[in-house]
N, C-alpha and C positions, 0 to 999 in steps of 0.2 A: 536443197528446196530454193525455188526460182524466188525471185525478188518481191514480185508481184504479189506471191504467199505473204512472204516476211512483214511485206507493207500491210497488207491484210492482218497480220496479225499485231502490229505495230499500233496501226488504226486504233483495234479493237480492246488494245491494253489500253489506251490514252484514253480512250471512254470508258471503259468499264473499271479501270482502275480508282480514276476518281469517284466514280458511283458505289465501288465496294469499300473504298478507304470511307467516305461518306456515310455510308449504310453503317460501316462498323462503328464507327465515330459515333452514329447518333443511335447503334442500341447499346454501346457501349457508355454512353452519358444517359439514356434514358434507364439502362441496369444501375449505376453509379446511384442514379438520383433516389430511384427506386430503393438501392441496398442502403443509399444514406438515410432516404427516410425511413425505411425499417430499422436499420441501428438505432436511430434520432429515438424511438420510439421505442424500441426496444430498452436502451438505455433510460428514458426517460420512466417505463416500468419499472426496470431494475429499482430506478432510485427512490422511486414513488414507493414501491411496497418496501423496500431497505428501510425507508422513511418510518413509515405505517408501521412496520412490525418491530423496528427500535424503540418510536413511541409507545407501542404496546409494550414491549418487555419491559421498557424503564416504567413506566405506571403501575402495570399488574407488579413488579420487582418491588417497586415503591407501597405498593400496598401488602404486599407479604410482608415487607421490613416492619411497615407497622404492627402487622398482626405476630409477627414473631417475636417481637417488643413485649407486645400485650401478654402473648400467651407463659412466654419466659418469666413476667414480671408474676402471673397469677401463679405460676407453678412454684415460684419461690416464696410466695404468701402463703399457697397451701401448704409445702414441705414445711412451712414454719409453725403453722397451726400444727400440722401432723403430730411433730416434734413434741410443743407442748402440751396438746392431750394427752401425749405418749409418757409424760412426766408426770402425769398425777397418780399420787399415790393411791387413789382411791375415786371410781368414779359411778353417779349413780346410776342403777340398770334399769335404764326405759322401758316405757308401759308395753312397747311392741317392738318388736325385732323382725325382719322379713328376711328371710333365707332364699336362692336359686330355687329350693322345690319349690316353694310357696305361691311363687312367680309363673313358675314351671306349667304348675296345675293349675295356675289359676285359681287358686283359694286360699283365703286368707291374703288378701290384697290390699292395697292401700284404696282408698274412695275413692282416691283422684286418678286411678290408674287408666290411660285411655292410648290408642294405638298412635305410634307418630311414623307422621310420613318423611320425617328424616332417617329415623332408627328402621331401616329395614334389610331384609335379604333372598338372595334366588332363592327358588325354590326349582323342581323341573319345570320341564316345561315349558321355559322362560317365564314363570308366574313370579312373585313376586309376594312377600309375608311381612306385614307391617309389625314391627316389634312393642308391645305394650309396654309405657313408661309410666314413671311416677315420680313427680318433679320433689316432693314433699318428702320423699325416703330415702334410705339406701337401701342395696342388696348383700348381704353375706353369702359368701358361699366356702365350703374349706375344702383344703385337696384331699385326695386320698389317703385313710390312714389318720385323719387328724380328727380326734373329736369335740367337743361341744365344750365340755367341762375344761377342756385344757387350753382355753381362749375365751373365756365368758369376760375375763377384765377386761382384754381386748377389743371384745366387742363392744364392752360398755365406754370404754373409751373412745372408739372410733363411731359411734352413735352420735357423740358431742360434734361430730364434724358435720354435719347433715346442713344448718343453717351456714358453714362456711363455704361448703361445695354452692349451694343455692346461690350463694352471694359473687361467688366466682364465674360460674355458669352464665351469668344472665347476659351480661355484657358481650359473651361468647357464644350466646347461640345460635345454630345454623353453621359454627366453625367447627364446633369438638363434639365427640362421641362421646365420653366417657370420662370422669374422675376417678381415677382406682389408686387405692393402697394396699398393698401385699406387702406380709408380713414375713419375715422366716420361719413363725410356726405355723405356716399353713393358711393363716387368715386371709380372705379376699374380700375387699369391700368395695363399693361399684355406686356411683350416683351417674346420672338418675338411677333410682330403682328400675328392674328389668328384665322381662323373662327371655331365654334364648342361652342362658348360661349352659355351658357343656356339663354333665354330674362327674366326668373326669378330667377336669382341667384344673391343673396344677398350672397355677401361674407362673411359680418359680423358677419352672424350667423355660419358660417363653424368653424369646429374644431381647426386648425390652427390659426387662428384666434382670439376664444376665448382664447387659450392657450397661447396663446402670452401676450394677455393682463392682462391675469389673474397671470400668475406667472412668465413671462417672458424666458420659458424653450425656449431655439434655437431650439430643435428639440422636433416637433411634434407627436402624434401619427398617426399612418396609417389612411387612408382617402380615398374615391373614389373620384379623380380629375374630374373635370366636363365637362372640356373639352375632352378628351381621356376616361373617364371610366376604367381608371387604379388605380390601389393599389399605392399610394404616401406618401410621408412623406415631411412634409415644416419644413423650416430652418427658421425662425423667428425672427423679432425682432422690437418691438415698437419704435415708431418713435415720435419727437416733434416738434410740429408748431411755427410759430412767436413768441407766447406769451407764450412759454416754457412746454405749456402743452401736452400731448399725442394726436397727429393727428389722427394716424392709427398705422400701421403695413406694416413694407415692408418683402418681404421674396423671398427664391428660393426655386423652388419647383422640387425636386429628383422623380423618380421614384422607385420603389422597384426594378426593374428589372435592374436598374445601382450598386444597391448594392448586388442582389441576381444574379450575371451573371453566368449563368450555363454553358458556355463552358470552365471559368475559374475553376467555383468549382468543377465538375464533370468530369472531365480530369484523367482517369486511376484510376478511382475509381468506385465500384459496381454502379449501376444504380438505384438500389431501396433506395440511400443514400437522407434522408431528411435533408434539410437547414433550419436554423431560425437564426434569431437574435433577443436578448432578452435583457432584462435589470431588476434589482432588483428593485422589488418593493410592497405596503403592500396591501395583500391582504385585500379590504373590508370587508369579514366577518368576519376573524379571527385577522386580525394585524399583521399578522406572514407575514416575508416576503418570495415571491413566485418571480418565474421569470416570467416576463411577454414579453410575443412575441412582437416584434418590427415589424418586417418581416419575412414571412417566402415564402417557393417554391411557396404556392399554389397561393401566392399573384402575381406575374409575369404572371400567366394564363392569357388567353386573353378571358375574362368571358363577357358576354352582361349582365349588371347590371344598375341599377337606379344611378346617382352621389348624391341623396338624401339617398342612404343606409348609415346607420351606421352600422360600422365593431363592431360585439362586444371583448370584451377583451377577450383573448384570455392567455392561462398557461401552461409552459409546466410543466408535470407532470411523474412520474417514480411509478412503484408499489414499489419498493423498497427504502423506506423512507429513511433508513439510509445513501446509498451513492448519492441519489437527496439532502440530507442536507448539507452533504460533499462538492457537489456540488456547493450548495447558499453558503458555507463560503468562497469557490475557487471565485464566482463571487465577494462577498465584497470584497476579498483581493486583487483583479485583477488577481488572477492565472490561467495563460494558465493548463489546463491538459486534460486528457482521464481517462474514467470509463466506466466499465463494469455495464450495469443495462437493465432492461427491459423498452419495449417503446412500446406502445401499446400491450401491453402482449407479445412482441417477445425479447427475449435478442438480447442487441443489445451494439454495441461501440457507448459511446459520447465521439467526441473530440470538446472542445471546446478554443477559443481565444480572447481577449478583441480587439476591434475595434477604440471603443470610449469611452468616458468617461461614463463609467456606463453601456456598451453596449458591447456584446461578441456576436459572431459566433458560431453555435452551429451546427456540422454536426453527424448527428445519422446515422449508420448503424445495417441491422441486420446480428448475427455473421454467418447465415447461406450461406449470400450471400460470401462471401470471405474464406468460407471452403470448400466448392465444391469440391476442390481437393483434400482434405483429405478426404473427406467421400468416394472418388471414390478408392482411396488408400487403405482404409479400406474394402471396398467390394470386392477388389482385393486380399486382406490379406484373409478374412474370406474364399474365393474359394479354395484358395491354404491350408487352414487347414482344409476342408472339403474333399479334394480328399489326404490328407495325413491318414485321420482317416479312410477313405476306404479302402486305401493297407494295414493299421496296422491290420483294424479289417479281412480282408482275410488271411492276415499271422497268424492272433492270432489263427483263427478257425482249421488251418491247426497245430500248434503246439499241440492244445486241443485233437486233434483226434489221434496225436501220442502219447502223455503223457498218453490216454487213455490204450492203448493198451500195452504199457512199464510197466506202473502200476499195471496192472490186471497181467501180467507176473510174474513180481517179487514179488508181496504181497504172491504170493501162498509161495515161499521161506522162507518168513518172519512168516507167521500165524501160521506156525508149531509149532515152539520153545515156541510161546506166548500162544496156545494152552494147552501146556503141563504143564507151568509156573501155568496156569489158574488153572485146573485143580487140581497142589498141594495145591494152594492159598486155594479153599474151603476146602481139609482137613486140612489145618492150622487153618481155622475159624472152624472150627466142634471141635476144640482142638485135634487134631493128630497132635502133636508137633515133631512126628518120621517121619515127611512126607518128602520122598527125592524124588528130578527128576534128570532122566539122559539127558542131552543135550551133545553130544558128539563134537559140533562144537567147534572149537578155535578162534571162535569171539567174540562178545560184547555179542550175546546169549549165549556162553558157561561159560563166565563171571560171566553171570545174574544167570544162573545157579548154579553155584558152590556159588555166594550168598547167593542164597534161600537155599540151604541145611544148611546154617548158622544162619537163623533164626530161626528155630524150637527151638535148645536146649535156644535161647536167649529170644525168648518168654516167656517158659517155665518158665528161670531163674527170667523173669519180673513177670510175674504171681503168683509165689511162695511171690517175695518182695512187692509185691502191696497186697497181701494176709496178710503178715507180716507186715505192714503198716498199714492195717486197724483194727488189731486186738492191734496195737499199741495205733492206736486213739481211741478205744471203753474203751481202759485200764484206760487211762488217762482222757478220759470223765469222766468215774466213780471214779477218784481222785478227782474231783472239788466237790462242794457242790451241792447235788440233789435237793435240796427248798432252799428258804430263811428262818431261822429261825423266829420265834414268841418270841420277846422278851419285858415283860412289859414297856410302854413307849418309844419303839423304832420301828418305821417303816423301814425296810432294805430290800435293792433288790441289786443283784449282777450278774455278767455274765463275761464269758471269750469268745472272738469270734478269735482263731486260724486263721493264713492267709495260714497256710498248713494244712496238715491231724493231725501234731503234732505240738505244741508250745510249747515258753519257759516262758509264762505269769501262774502267779498262784494267787488263792486266795482260802480262807478258813475261816471259822467261827467255833472257838475252845470255848468248853466249860470245864474252868479251876477249875468246882466244886462249890464253894462258889457263892452263893445268883444263881443262875442258869437261874432264870425267870426274873429278872432285869438286870443281868450283861451280857455282850457279849463281844468275843476278835475274833478282825477280823483280819486278815493277808492280803497282796498284795504283792508278789514280779513278778518280772520280771527279766529273765534269758538273757546274752546276747547273741544276736542273736536269732534265732528261728529254727523249725528241731525235728531232732532226737537228738540232743545232749544236745540241750536245753532242751528238753523233760525230757530223762532222769535225768540232771541234777534238776529240778525243782520236779522229784518224790523223787530224793535223800531229797530235801531240805525239801520237806513236810514233808516224813519221820522223819528226824529229828525233827524240829519244833513240831510236833504232840508228839513226844515221851520226846521232854523237855519241853512243856507247860505243861504236867499232875504231872510236880514233881514240888515242890515246890521252890518259887523263885520268883524276881524284875522282871517286863521285861527286864530290862539291862541285867539280868543275862541270861535269857532263850535265849536272841539274842547272846550274846559273848558266851555263851556255843555253841550253832547252826555253829556259826563263825567259833570257834574252831574246831568242826568236818568236816565242809564244806571244809576248806582250805584244809586239806589232801588228799579231792580226787581232788582238782582242781590246786593243785599247778604247776600242771606240763602240765595242757592244755590250762592254761591261762583263762578260763572261770569264771565268778561272776554272782551273782545274787543282784542284788537291792531290797531293804526288807522295807514296813511299817508295824510296828506291833503294834498294839492299842487295849485298854481295855475301853470299854464303860461302865459306870453305867447308869442306866435309870431310878433307883429310885433318888439318888446322883444327877443325873444332871454333869456327870465329866466326862471325858476323859484323858487317860494317854496313852504313846504313846512312840515308841522307831522309829528314822529313820535309816536306814543305807545305804543311797549314793540314797533314791528311792525319785520320786518328791511328794514334799511336800502336804500331803493332805490339803482340802481347806474347809473348814467353812463360808456358807454364812448365814447371819442373816439376816431375811425380815424385821426388826423393823427396820434399822437402812440403810438395803438396800448396807450392807459390804459386803466384802470379807477377810477373812482374810487366812492366811497359817500357816501350823503347823510347823516349824524347828526342828530342830535339830541336834548336830553332830554325823558324822557317815560313815564310808565308807562302799562301796559294800561289803555283804558275800564273801569270797573264796578268799579274796586278801592277806590279815595281817591275821593271829591267832590270834595274841595280840592284835588286834584293841581294842579300847574304846570307849562306846557309850552311849551317856547321854540319860535319861529317862527323860520325862516333863509331866505338868497334866495343865489342865485348866477346870474350871467351865463351862458347857452347860445351853443352853437356850432354852424355849418351841420354837417351830417352826425352830430353826435351822437346817442346812442340812451341812451332812458332807460327802465331796465328795472325793473317795479316787482311782486313776486310774493309769494308765502306760500311758506312751509317745508314745504308738501308737494313741491314740486320738488328742493329740493336734500337731502332728508332720505328720498325715495325708494330703499328698498332692490331689491338684486336679490334671485334665489336663493341667493348665496354669503355674502348678509347684508352687501354691500359699500353704503357710500350712493353715491347720483349725484352728488353736491358743487356747491359754487358752481364750482371749477374747470373741471369738465366742460360747465356752465352757459354761463360766459362762453368756453369755447373756441368753442360753436357760436355764439355772438353775435358771434364776431372771425372765424368764417369767412362768414358771411354778411351781415357787416354793408354790403353795396352790396345787400342786396334787400332789399322793402319790408318796414314792419313786420308786416303780415298773413304773410310767409313766414316771417319770421324766430320768430313765435309757433308756426307749425304745426309748425316744424323741430323747437325745444323739445318741443313736445308728441308729435311723434312719437320723438323720441330718447327720450324719457320711456317711451314705450309699450314699445320697444325692448329697453331697459335693464330694464323690469324683468320681461317676459316669463320665463316662463309663470306670474309671481306676478299675483292681483289688486290695484287698487289701496287702499293702506291708508290714504291718507290726501284732504283735497280739495286740488284743484291750480287757483291763480287766477293769472295773469300776464296783466299789460298793458306793451305796446310804443309806445312815443313816438319818430318820427324826426324829428329837426328840420331841416327843410326848408331851403335856401339862400335 
């Protein structure tokens, strides 16, 4: 692609990118603002609805609590009076006794009987039938198989309860349906007197009666009222007769509609709110604590149902088990609270509060019902954003067209100098370092041309320097041993790997004349730093060592003489060289060495699995001309491995800055002790490369491995 088009694209990017970024940030800012406003409104609506429902639950719970206390107190008084009446030895026979048949047939009924708008029952085709009631009398009925003569005495006694029933019912009108007393002998009395009692009704087998006798619970589970066919609860208590034994049960029957007052509960809250009353109970199958529904909104519906219908046990459930379990804990501690969790697969707000001992009122409202204003605001915000996107899109198209024209015109003034320099660069690439370009402008292109004209001579100089370095590298490589020597009784391998084209590490194998076939002199040195200066000093030291080693003298004398000569060359430069000089006899199995500041050589014995270092006194060469050196020796054993290296091995670092270390080095030697010297050498260098990857080598690496054979 030509530069003119690249420049055109660049100018387009420069012009369009800020527009796109600004547009993106603007749209994002507006979106964020809209989302923040909607989020705040949503949080406000949730908080407002939560507080409103919590206040409603708390207030309604308090009302129910007071109603519960009043009802339970009334029941206790009623039970006390029933027991007192039943203990009477003799009771006067009332002038008039009304039975269920009288009320049902409408004959022989009290004078004050009237239809009650509070007492009614459902009929087919959604019709309602008002029940006739009399507040001046009770109504008696007998269970199937019971004769009047058998219960006349108890009828006379219970007839005395009418004034007590009236006294109790007056403050509770509009809250309770009936006040009943059912005896074990099958006698059933109810106040106020009313019609609608089924002819085959035996209250002794009804849920509330059996629960009261079984565990003396005051509050029964919901059941169908035989007279009104509505869902009711019974507040019941066993009563004792003349002999002190349980004679029956007296109760106050309360419709669920009295507990779940829709007008009061659902005022100013969403219409889809569902109301429940529940309590903690053990689930039969699992034994776990669950929330059993005592009453629910559906229980107040006027549904045509049979009074023999047994209501199934219902449990409150939610898809969020963790939140629901926390709600169960709140129930167990009597804590009023509000939680967010799904109900019937709809995200909902649950608000609950204690209404009586063990019972809670629960209101459940789908979130979407009270978040409608927030959704409307969100739609409005999206409309504004869409309009803004359209406007900025038209504006952007106009900017793009303008930039295309300007960029095309401007590109021509820029591409000519670039073409000139491109042609000059091709000449430089072909090796024509005397190439020059002429750009007469006084702007950056003119400056670029002047810089370009200075590049040729510099490239020529660097090319010559590179050739010199390559020659120096070849010369230095020629100074190192070209192959490993063959010495009887010894397996030898050595290498030097430089980090630059030239280096300061050095190793050599010297032939000192006597017993050539079984004796070997090994020299390993390390010049401070690396590069050309180090390579020059290494070359000088090599020449001095080779020249002095072929003359007579001990190892100590050889090293001292070389140090004296080398110091004269390095006293002004500050350079020095560490050295390990040793002589190994393959026949006599003995090593002699001098150590001049170099890392000690290492001997590994496989038989004892131990490492030993060859120490010795002596400072590096090139520091003090009169330095004294110590010559040491020790016997060798077949199978031992002698390792002489430079610090570039154990001081190598990886990408994490960790050192390779001598422990890793020794581990490699131990694991490869049975291998040949060359294989040990290659294993070490390969391990160094793997350890250091992907970093480049920072220091020269030299290693000589000598394995003593049997």
